[in-house]
N, C-alpha and C positions, 0 to 999 in steps of 0.2 A: 426314250423315243419309242412310241408305239407305231406299228405298221398298220395303217388303216387303209382299206380299199375304197374306191369310189362306190357310190350307191347306184350308179348307172340309170339315171333318169330315162324314161321311155323315149325312144326316137320319135320325132314328130311333135314333141312337146313345144308349145309356143314359149319363147323366152320371156320370163317374167320381167316387167318393167322395173326400173329403179331410178332414184335420183340420189346421187352420192357425191361427197366432196372428193376432188382430185387432190392428193397430198402434194403434188408438184406445183400445180398452177394456183391452188387455193379456190378454184371455181367448182361449183356444183354442176353435175352433168346427168342427164337422163340417158337411158339406153338408146332412145330414138335419136339423140344428138350425136352419139358416139358410134352407132352401128355402121358397118361397112356397106358399100354399094352392092357387093356380090356375096360377102360372107362376113361373119363376126365371130371372133374367138374370145371367149370369156374364160379367164383363168383365175381360180382361187389360189392365191399364194400368200406368203408371209415373209418376214425377214429372217427368222431364226431357224427354220426347218432345214436340216441338211439335204433333204430331197429337193427342196426348192433351190437352195444354193447351188446344187449340182446342175440344175437346168437353166439357171438365169441367163447364161450366155446364149443358149439355144432359143430361149424365148425372145431375147433381143434380136437375134438373127432372123428368126421367123417373121417377126414384125417388119423388119426391113425388107426381107425377100418378097413379102406378099402385099405390102402397102400399095404398090403401083398396080396391083391386080384387083384393087377394090376390096381388100380384106383389111379390117381393122381389128387390132387386139385391144382388149380391156383387161387389166389386172385388178383384182379386188382382194383386200385382206379383211377378213371377218373375225380375226382373233381378238380375244379379250386382252386389250393392251394394259389394263390395270394389273392383271396377274402375269402378263408377259410383256414387260415394258420395252423389250427389244422390238416389238411390233407396233409401237406408238407411231402416230402420223408423222411426226418430225423425222423419225428414223426411217420411215417408209420413203419419205422424200429423198433422203440421203442415199438410200439403197437404190432408188430409181436412177438417180444421177450417177452413182458409182457403177451401175450395170448398164448404163447407156440405154435405158428404156425410152423409146420414142413413142410411147402410148401412155394413156392415163393409168395411174395406180391409185385406185379408189379405196376409201375407208368405209367399211360397213360396221359402224359402231354398235348399232342395235342388233346386228346379226340377222336381221329379217331377210336380207337378200340371200345370204347363204342358205337359210331355211327354205326360201322360195325355190331355189335351184337344187335343193336336196344335196348340197355339197357336204362332203364328209372329210376330205383330206386336203393337204397341200403338198404338191400341186394337184388340182382337180380341173380338168380341161373340158370345155364345151365348144362345139363348132355349130353355128347356126347359119342357115342359108340366107338369101336376100330377103325372104319373108319372115325371118327370125324363127324358123322351124328347126328343131334340133336334128342334126344329121350325124353327129359324132359326139361321144363322150368317153372319157377315159384317159389313157396314158399318152404322153408325148411320143415315147418309144420304149424299147426294152432296157435302156440304160438306167442303172441305179448306182448310188454311191458305192464304190468298191467292187462292182461286178465286172469291170473291165470291158463292158460293151460300149462301143463308141456312141456318143450323144449325137443324134441326127434329127430328131423330131419326126422321124419317118411316118409314124401313125397319123399324126396331125397333118403333116404335109400331104400324105395320100388322101386324107379326107377332104382337105381344101382343094386339091387338084380335081377330085371327083366333082365337087360343087362347081368349080370353075368350068369343067368340061361337060357339065350337066349329065353326069352318068352316076349310076348307083354305086355306092361303096359296098362291095361284097366281102371285103376283108374283115375278119373277125375283130371286134372291138373289145380290147382288154381294159379292165379297170386300172386306174392309176393307183399307185401305192405311195403313201407318204405319211407324214405326221397328221394326227387328227386335228381338226379345227378346234381351237381352244375356246370352248363354250363358256359363257358366264354362268 
C-alpha cells in the first residue's frame, strides 16, 4: 500500500463533465444530472483500499446529513479492474449496498474522468459550489487507519457549511492521503 497525496486541483476550477455508468442502478449519468442544487461532492474511491474502507461509514453519513440541504454526493472508481478485480463494477455495486451508499457509485473504466479531475488517490475529495466551481479539495478529516483520531468528516463538513452559508472557507485545505489510483 503506497501513501499517495492529492494533487490539489486549483480552487475555482470548473468541474469537468462526465457521463458514466452507475454500478448500482445500471444507468448512465452525467454530472449535470447528478449535481446538487447548492453543492456537489465528488469522491474518487474504490473497494479495496484500506483508507477508503476506513471512511466508508462517514461518506454514507455525510450524504445523509447534507442531502436535505441540496448537496449531492457522487462516488467514482477509476481503478483498473482487470489488474485489481476487487474493484470490478459488480463488486462496486455490492460495496455500495453493504455500506448503505444513498448516492451513485460510478465506474470510470477509461480513467478519463480521474485524469480530468487530476485525481491521484483514494479517497480523493472535491467540493463544488452550485455553479460547479471547486471550493474544496483534499481530506475528509485527519483520521487515518490506525491513528486513533475519530472519523468526523470535519474538513468536508466545514467546506460544505461555508458553501451553504455563502462564506469563504479560510481553513487550510490539507491533501487527502490514500492508495494511489490503479492506472492501466
